[in-house]
Steps between C-alpha positions, in 0.01 A plus 500: 500500500213254478250788519676679212492183287129453574424862410699463175309181414166667570598801286604269212177306527303827499686617190430166326133528596477855370677394180254214446207730560642759254574242228159337527332841485703598193403172329131546592396625158167576340286214370280735301486439124634793303223569249346813354138596541299448182240725345141423586276348238210714367240339724183704537527524879183703538300221335691239704415684820132504402513123444658444843233726645235280344663190650493655846129567461429121491512403874650151482522469877617167641393352838579198714125450517410368154138604548627859515676489163309658209628275215289701258756779536777267385291413194444870439872568538583227249258658252656840570846372413373354172357840399801700625766292318350377167834406340603294803173310488504441123871406477583307818361173624287552808391227737262533791614270785278414795223737383688824557877446467642640175798359307619680187757349266689705242676240288860561406664405175778288658366200693852418618499809722346468845197731547467764764204535738358826635263483798238740638168466680154635435374521855535777756459521877184647657477875571387728774329795335605757760806711449536476123569817304320340209261198530696176500334356189467831312821462302531876526773666300608804695816677624721301265381164639250220431320435829331190630527152647727290282708770335808374684386152594471362235289632213766759410741219418232291332384781274850624435604160365201482269562857386855398405385194304228702323759759399750243377233323298398824333867577438546165320732343759531119467655332801756224449437373853142426604346722768243368746286723727318344795236702685370339822184620677544425872860596582388715792351197675768241419485453126418130497202511262658755261878482467504159664278345226683683224833370631359145512392535140841626383674218690267246332622635163863432594597865451819660630562873496814702464378730772175598683421849625232582754424784743690530829754777456491852356716810453501675836642824631613574856472144634864406486704688769801679358366515144324797342447317171202302374559130553330222299455225756478171308374214710710190435328295770203525737440390856296198588162525667357310797227575756475294820205482733591471869220358713441406863201339672373553850195407712338844464257629762404831657742793472438578868697191600797486258795259520850633519528471121211482252519354154560857376785538750663178371482615137605856585806368684592290193464802273711712734779239497503498121526878477777512760709242309488605132671294234866582452607775262685386188651734241526258210360421156305780324506718810884503488502529117307827531801661663746338258323697225427823691803520728733618218257786425503633856717770661841378624413408863209279398686364202788396728264326741323301227825410333614342827196317628736230629597758764186719537222241449386514864479880491299491178260237635446708810414805289265299279335342801414839644245568225196268460521524115868409470482260796252291298761449230750332730288262708197274498235727650251422772169690487208423731191601302187346657376412852177334607362406841171513685179617324407709808690708751391310810564149366834323528595364154506126451717554193735784413687535171753733344628512142865579434612582146860421399680631193787260449860560390662262256720366782185365673214275394141460619607183686788673687273790588240268656772314688650823636158634599426192707843514662473867592152459647603193694147437628326171419160667571541713186397330180676627187308449176596620152228683312527302177319730260810703417832331572796589280866414536753779431574529130832416339720798422535590133844577360628850447790384285334371185352638176147543643595730787731694264213553251272614779767734645581642159139570422445674837807719448392583139142594579512635857790751478705548812371189675739264671424128490533265795369152593291472812289260706122541456344495847148416384360240264445523125342276238858409395490241774292268285736514209805364679639221283398667175814717492814541707466875460194644675522874549256720690500855368251753364661791312326778687646782707348522848620788717537411868194707600276307257597144605230506772235533231563135400197324655426839665321819406578720202672230296627664183763494230650801331434528126875545446573180686235317303660619173834365622336171586357454151837588350669251728281214380546600133877502548501182707334305216731653245809418706377147582322396185645703215 
């Protein structure tokens, strides 16, 4: 009798569980705005492609070693922009900040409306000449693409924005809301002298922006399991950044008479402990919001899982943790990047050091990371020292519920047909970091389509953008300013 009652209770509980799962799945409805694609504006895309090609031919390469930076190329690039966009430079206010940072202001007619701020950067990462189909600074136009370093990161966005403003000026558009464009020049090495100084200037003016848009996300294909659609990944937050140097000292001596553990052994043991005990996985914030937006668009099994994360969260975290790319979105990452020891193979090191880079989730801080590192190592012989040149706390998360995100989503859906929109966490750093406090809405998105097999070209070989994607990008910026400032 008791067994029958227990079985009946279990069956009832199972039915209740299945009912809850079914109801939550049925209520898990699309968050995509229902809008129609709009016709493209008559932009001369062939001429625009030539102008982007010319921008690529100016090698504005940044470097951590200031002596290696050719600042003359930044001056040349600034002069190129003036010649390429005459209406922009005759109609907008342009300020040069800290010698090479550029700030454009397109004054709106209604001072009561908060302005918007569009960010991009002039600099590019260094190149290795080998392996390129077309030389990296040729700006070659071939096979339906514009080729070269900076086409994706970030001269495409920079030039596309200016193309849109030039077009709107020629078309007689007068914005009600002011538009600011800030172009840093050292984003690839931290951004302090470029975007950092521009942000300081804007803060000194007491400005507040309706929203800010920078690089960080794009429209991608084939990166979201279970979805065959293009997905516009809009970064609503970015991870923090911290590098720690681990060091150990020892007497040194001849390698023929080593102690049981050298300074290198001490540091290596500390590194091994950190890698064996990674930070905990957390499916929260923008990483969880991604699936709130994309889950309803997936086939039924996946849709059911993401509609019921309260039940399947552990399973989802396990799947995400199995892939290094998705794993980075759900935990503070630990990456040993540098190791130094003896200057010669037969000398015991008196000092050994390792550098560990951490990209920090919003649930952690630089202070809690340092505290945990010391606790996990548990060895007083290991000195833990922050490398202070680039330390950034995780950014606040921008809202996906207000007018600003709706305008951005609407514009994406209007100008990139068939693209789904979803918030995400940006794993790297952007110049947007410096503008925290100037707006509660900082979004990281460049309106370019990047197929999965082309993502590796970012900072790699054969960086390129399709001419069709570049045309969509220009149309996006035209429409964004119309939607936001008309």
